[in-house]
C-alpha positions as CSV (number, residue, x, y, z in Angstrom):
1,M,60.5,58.4,-28.5
2,A,61.0,61.1,-31.1
3,F,63.2,60.5,-34.1
4,T,66.1,62.7,-35.1
5,K,65.9,64.6,-38.3
6,K,68.2,62.2,-40.1
7,Q,66.2,59.2,-38.9
8,V,63.0,60.8,-40.1
9,E,64.5,61.6,-43.5
10,D,65.8,58.0,-43.8
11,F,62.4,56.6,-42.8
12,K,60.7,58.8,-45.4
13,L,63.2,57.7,-48.1
14,D,62.5,54.1,-47.1
15,I,58.8,54.6,-47.4
16,Q,59.2,56.3,-50.8
17,N,61.4,53.4,-52.1
18,E,58.8,50.8,-51.0
19,Y,56.0,52.8,-52.7
20,V,58.0,52.8,-55.9
21,M,58.4,49.0,-55.6
22,L,54.7,48.7,-55.0
23,N,54.0,50.5,-58.2
24,R,56.3,48.2,-60.1
25,V,54.6,45.1,-58.6
26,K,51.2,46.6,-59.6
27,K,52.3,47.1,-63.2
28,M,53.7,43.6,-63.4
29,M,50.4,42.2,-61.9
30,M,48.3,44.0,-64.5
31,S,50.5,42.9,-67.5
32,V,50.6,39.3,-66.4
33,L,46.8,39.4,-65.8
34,S,46.3,40.7,-69.3
35,I,48.5,37.9,-70.7
36,C,46.4,35.3,-68.8
37,C,43.2,36.8,-70.1
38,A,44.6,36.8,-73.7
39,C,45.5,33.1,-73.3
40,V,42.1,32.2,-72.0
41,I,40.5,34.0,-74.9
42,V,42.7,32.0,-77.3
43,I,41.8,28.7,-75.6
44,L,38.1,29.4,-75.8
45,F,38.0,30.6,-79.4
46,M,40.5,28.1,-80.9
47,R,38.2,25.7,-82.8
48,N,40.0,24.4,-85.9
49,G,43.5,24.2,-87.2
50,N,46.2,21.7,-88.0
51,Y,48.1,22.2,-84.8
52,Y,45.1,22.5,-82.5
53,G,46.5,20.3,-79.7
54,V,49.9,21.8,-79.6
55,W,48.9,25.4,-79.6
56,R,46.1,24.8,-77.2
57,S,48.5,23.1,-74.8
58,V,50.9,26.0,-75.1
59,A,48.1,28.5,-74.4
60,I,46.9,26.5,-71.3
61,V,50.4,26.3,-69.8
62,T,50.9,30.0,-70.4
63,A,47.6,30.9,-68.9
64,V,48.2,28.8,-65.8
65,A,51.7,30.2,-65.3
66,A,50.4,33.8,-65.8
67,G,47.5,33.2,-63.4
68,I,49.9,31.9,-60.7
69,L,52.2,34.9,-61.2
70,S,49.2,37.3,-61.1
71,A,47.9,35.8,-57.9
72,L,51.4,36.0,-56.2
73,S,51.7,39.6,-57.4
74,Y,48.4,40.5,-55.9
75,L,49.4,39.0,-52.6
76,S,52.7,40.8,-52.7
77,Y,51.0,44.1,-53.5
78,R,48.4,43.7,-50.8
79,N,51.0,42.9,-48.1
80,G,53.4,45.6,-49.2
81,R,50.7,48.2,-49.1
82,K,49.8,47.2,-45.5
83,H,53.5,47.3,-44.6
84,V,53.9,50.8,-46.0
85,L,50.8,52.0,-44.2
86,K,52.2,50.6,-40.9
87,K,55.5,52.5,-41.5
88,I,53.6,55.8,-42.2
89,N,51.5,55.4,-39.0
90,Y,54.7,54.6,-37.0
91,L,56.4,57.7,-38.4
92,D,53.4,59.8,-37.6
93,Q,53.2,58.5,-34.0
94,N,56.9,59.1,-33.3
95,K,57.4,62.6,-34.7
């Protein structure tokens, strides 16, 4: 079944919008991953200080939260990329 010109243009616009969202998810994943790495470095090199327990606890909580968000972002990016590729293949098959 061939698409009409309007359907093809709408489909292309939909693919383009999803690709833009994938780039946003990728940027978010990289920034959250860098926050997680910074917190891990702080945890590992924090040796002395008056508020050792409090700041280490804050760093641990932040690292765990950033790690979880990073993992979820990666899954979202991977599944979104697969979805966009399926749409591109579907569009190519039905031209």
